[in-house]
C-alpha positions as CSV (number, residue, x, y, z in Angstrom):
1,X,-14.3,-0.6,7.8
2,X,-15.1,-4.1,6.5
3,X,-13.2,-7.2,5.5
4,X,-15.1,-9.8,3.5
5,X,-14.3,-12.8,1.3
6,X,-16.2,-13.9,-1.8
7,X,-16.7,-17.5,-0.4
8,X,-18.1,-16.4,2.9
9,X,-21.6,-15.1,3.8
10,X,-20.6,-13.2,6.9
11,X,-18.5,-10.1,7.3
12,X,-15.2,-11.0,9.0
13,X,-14.6,-7.4,10.2
14,X,-17.1,-4.6,10.2
15,X,-17.7,-1.1,11.7
16,X,-19.2,-2.6,14.9
17,X,-16.3,-4.9,15.6
18,X,-13.0,-3.5,16.7
19,X,-11.4,-6.9,17.6
20,X,-12.6,-10.1,16.0
21,X,-11.4,-13.6,16.7
22,X,-11.8,-15.6,13.6
23,X,-11.7,-19.3,14.5
24,X,-11.1,-21.7,11.5
25,X,-11.3,-25.2,12.8
26,X,-10.8,-26.9,9.4
27,X,-7.0,-27.2,8.7
28,X,-7.8,-27.0,5.0
29,X,-9.7,-23.7,5.2
30,X,-7.3,-22.3,7.8
31,X,-4.4,-22.8,5.3
32,X,-6.5,-21.5,2.4
33,X,-7.7,-18.3,4.0
34,X,-4.4,-17.4,5.9
35,X,-2.4,-18.1,2.8
36,X,-4.7,-16.1,0.6
37,X,-4.7,-13.1,3.0
38,X,-0.9,-13.3,3.3
39,X,-0.5,-13.2,-0.4
40,X,-2.8,-10.2,-0.8
41,X,-1.0,-8.4,2.0
42,X,2.1,-8.8,-0.2
43,X,0.5,-7.3,-3.3
44,X,-0.8,-10.6,-4.8
45,X,-4.3,-11.3,-5.9
46,X,-7.1,-12.9,-3.9
47,X,-10.8,-12.7,-3.0
48,X,-10.5,-10.8,0.3
49,X,-11.9,-7.3,0.0
50,X,-11.1,-4.5,2.5
51,X,-13.3,-1.5,2.3
52,X,-13.8,1.8,4.2
53,X,-17.0,3.9,3.8
54,X,-18.1,1.4,1.1
55,X,-15.0,2.1,-1.0
56,X,-12.4,-0.7,-1.5
57,X,-8.9,0.1,-0.2
58,X,-5.6,-1.7,-0.8
59,X,-5.1,-4.6,1.6
60,X,-1.3,-4.5,1.0
61,X,-1.2,-0.8,1.9
62,X,-3.5,-0.7,4.9
63,X,-3.1,-4.0,6.6
64,X,-0.3,-5.8,8.4
65,X,0.0,-9.5,9.2
66,X,1.8,-10.5,12.4
67,X,2.7,-14.2,12.3
68,X,5.2,-14.2,15.2
69,X,4.8,-11.4,17.8
70,X,8.1,-12.4,19.3
71,X,10.1,-11.1,16.3
72,X,8.3,-8.0,15.0
73,X,10.8,-5.5,13.4
74,X,10.0,-2.0,14.6
75,X,12.7,-0.7,12.2
76,X,12.1,-2.8,9.1
77,X,12.9,-1.3,5.7
78,X,9.3,-0.2,5.0
79,X,9.0,1.6,8.3
80,X,12.4,3.3,8.0
81,X,11.7,4.4,4.4
82,X,8.5,6.1,5.6
83,X,10.2,7.5,8.7
84,X,13.0,9.1,6.5
85,X,10.5,10.4,4.1
86,X,8.6,12.2,6.9
87,X,11.8,13.5,8.5
88,X,13.1,14.8,5.1
89,X,9.9,16.8,4.7
90,X,10.2,18.2,8.2
91,X,13.8,19.3,7.5
92,X,12.5,21.4,4.6
93,X,9.6,23.1,6.4
94,X,9.5,26.7,7.6
95,X,10.5,25.7,11.2
96,X,13.6,23.8,10.3
97,X,14.7,25.0,6.9
98,X,17.3,27.5,8.1
99,X,18.7,25.0,10.6
100,X,19.0,22.4,7.7
101,X,20.9,25.0,5.7
102,X,23.2,25.7,8.6
103,X,23.8,22.0,9.1
104,X,24.7,21.6,5.5
105,X,27.1,24.5,5.7
106,X,28.8,23.1,8.8
107,X,29.2,19.7,7.2
108,X,30.8,21.3,4.1
109,X,33.1,23.4,6.3
110,X,34.1,20.3,8.3
111,X,34.9,18.3,5.2
112,X,37.1,21.2,3.9
113,X,38.9,21.3,7.3
114,X,39.5,17.5,7.0
115,X,41.0,18.1,3.6
116,X,43.4,20.7,5.0
117,X,44.7,18.0,7.4
118,X,45.6,15.6,4.6
119,X,47.9,15.6,1.6
120,X,45.0,14.9,-0.7
121,X,42.8,17.0,-2.9
122,X,39.2,15.9,-2.1
123,X,35.9,16.3,-3.8
124,X,32.4,15.8,-2.4
125,X,28.8,16.6,-3.2
126,X,27.9,20.1,-1.9
127,X,24.3,19.0,-1.6
128,X,23.8,17.0,1.6
129,X,21.1,14.3,1.1
130,X,19.2,14.2,4.3
131,X,18.2,10.5,3.9
132,X,21.8,9.6,3.4
133,X,22.6,11.5,6.6
134,X,19.8,9.6,8.5
135,X,21.3,6.3,7.4
136,X,24.8,7.3,8.2
137,X,23.9,8.0,11.9
138,X,21.6,4.9,12.0
139,X,18.5,7.0,12.8
140,X,15.6,4.8,13.7
141,X,12.6,4.3,16.1
142,X,13.6,3.6,19.7
143,X,13.7,-0.1,20.3
144,X,15.1,-0.9,23.7
145,X,15.0,-4.2,25.6
146,X,11.3,-4.2,26.6
147,X,9.0,-7.1,27.2
148,X,7.9,-8.6,23.9
149,X,4.3,-7.6,24.5
150,X,5.3,-3.9,25.0
151,X,7.4,-4.1,21.8
152,X,4.4,-5.6,20.0
153,X,2.2,-2.7,21.1
154,X,4.9,-0.2,20.1
155,X,5.2,-1.9,16.7
156,X,1.5,-1.5,16.0
157,X,1.6,2.2,17.0
158,X,4.4,2.7,14.6
159,X,2.5,1.0,11.9
160,X,-0.5,3.2,12.5
161,X,1.4,6.5,12.9
162,X,3.9,6.0,10.0
163,X,2.2,3.7,7.5
164,X,-1.5,4.5,8.2
165,X,-2.3,0.8,8.8
166,X,-6.0,0.3,9.5
167,X,-6.1,-3.5,10.1
168,X,-3.7,-5.7,12.0
169,X,-4.1,-9.4,11.5
170,X,-2.6,-11.9,14.1
171,X,-2.1,-15.5,13.3
172,X,-2.5,-17.9,16.3
173,X,-1.6,-15.0,18.7
174,X,-3.1,-16.9,21.6
175,X,-0.2,-19.4,21.4
176,X,2.0,-16.4,22.6
177,X,-0.4,-14.2,24.6
178,X,-2.5,-15.2,27.6
179,X,-6.1,-14.0,27.9
180,X,-5.2,-10.8,29.9
181,X,-2.7,-9.7,27.3
182,X,-5.1,-10.4,24.5
183,X,-7.6,-8.2,26.3
184,X,-5.0,-5.5,26.8
185,X,-4.0,-5.7,23.2
186,X,-7.6,-5.2,22.1
187,X,-7.9,-2.2,24.3
188,X,-4.8,-0.7,22.6
189,X,-6.3,-1.4,19.2
190,X,-9.5,0.3,20.1
191,X,-7.6,3.3,21.5
192,X,-5.7,3.5,18.2
193,X,-9.0,3.4,16.3
194,X,-8.1,0.6,14.0
195,X,-9.3,-3.0,13.6
196,X,-7.7,-6.2,15.0
197,X,-8.3,-9.6,13.5
198,X,-7.1,-12.6,15.4
199,X,-7.1,-15.8,13.3
200,X,-7.0,-19.0,15.4
201,X,-7.2,-22.6,14.4
202,X,-9.0,-23.7,17.6
203,X,-11.6,-22.3,20.0
204,X,-10.3,-21.1,23.4
205,X,-11.9,-19.2,26.3
206,X,-13.8,-16.1,25.3
207,X,-11.9,-12.8,25.9
208,X,-13.8,-9.6,27.0
209,X,-14.1,-7.2,24.1
210,X,-13.7,-9.6,21.3
211,X,-16.3,-10.7,18.8
212,X,-16.2,-14.2,17.4
213,X,-16.7,-15.6,13.9
214,X,-16.3,-19.3,13.6
215,X,-15.9,-21.8,10.7
216,X,-16.2,-25.2,12.3
217,X,-14.7,-28.5,11.3
218,X,-17.8,-29.1,9.1
219,X,-17.1,-25.8,7.3
220,X,-20.2,-24.2,8.7
221,X,-20.1,-20.4,9.5
222,X,-21.2,-19.3,13.0
223,X,-21.3,-15.6,13.8
């Protein structure tokens, strides 16, 4: 997988680099590239190109930008929609199909029993929509009170497993994570077989397992 930009001579991310620290010392260029990448991740146009096996792939679909690792949403709308889609398919497969029919029948019988206990004549849809049922019981990925770093790792795993994300971009993550946690995060990223891009606005100590690509204050590329 590669990430390149039309204005830059070097490859920001490539097959040999699992985790890259992209240091942009110029505030002007930092704002430009982060802003442009953010727009493209939200389906806008830009000059970043993400490719796999020499074929361009959709940045909005296969990448995720983490601006604040303290407030990642493991159960955001995009994730829940995909989760419900997968569970709906499972409810119709050969393993669970009969149980799904039984559940539908039980719900219908229960509603009829409820009607018998009232003075009303009720009507309801005989077809139970599984997605509506998932929402009704607030079905979601487990998100208990863990350390924010563990939640961040879990969030990335959910992105990879459910949304097939291939590139996770962190903005100034080293303001939140010490060197040891950055190293551990890189290990997790390598284990998940994806790419991690850490965009920073200043140079800090080198972290084991990270490659560096620098644009200095004079706008020179060092890689």
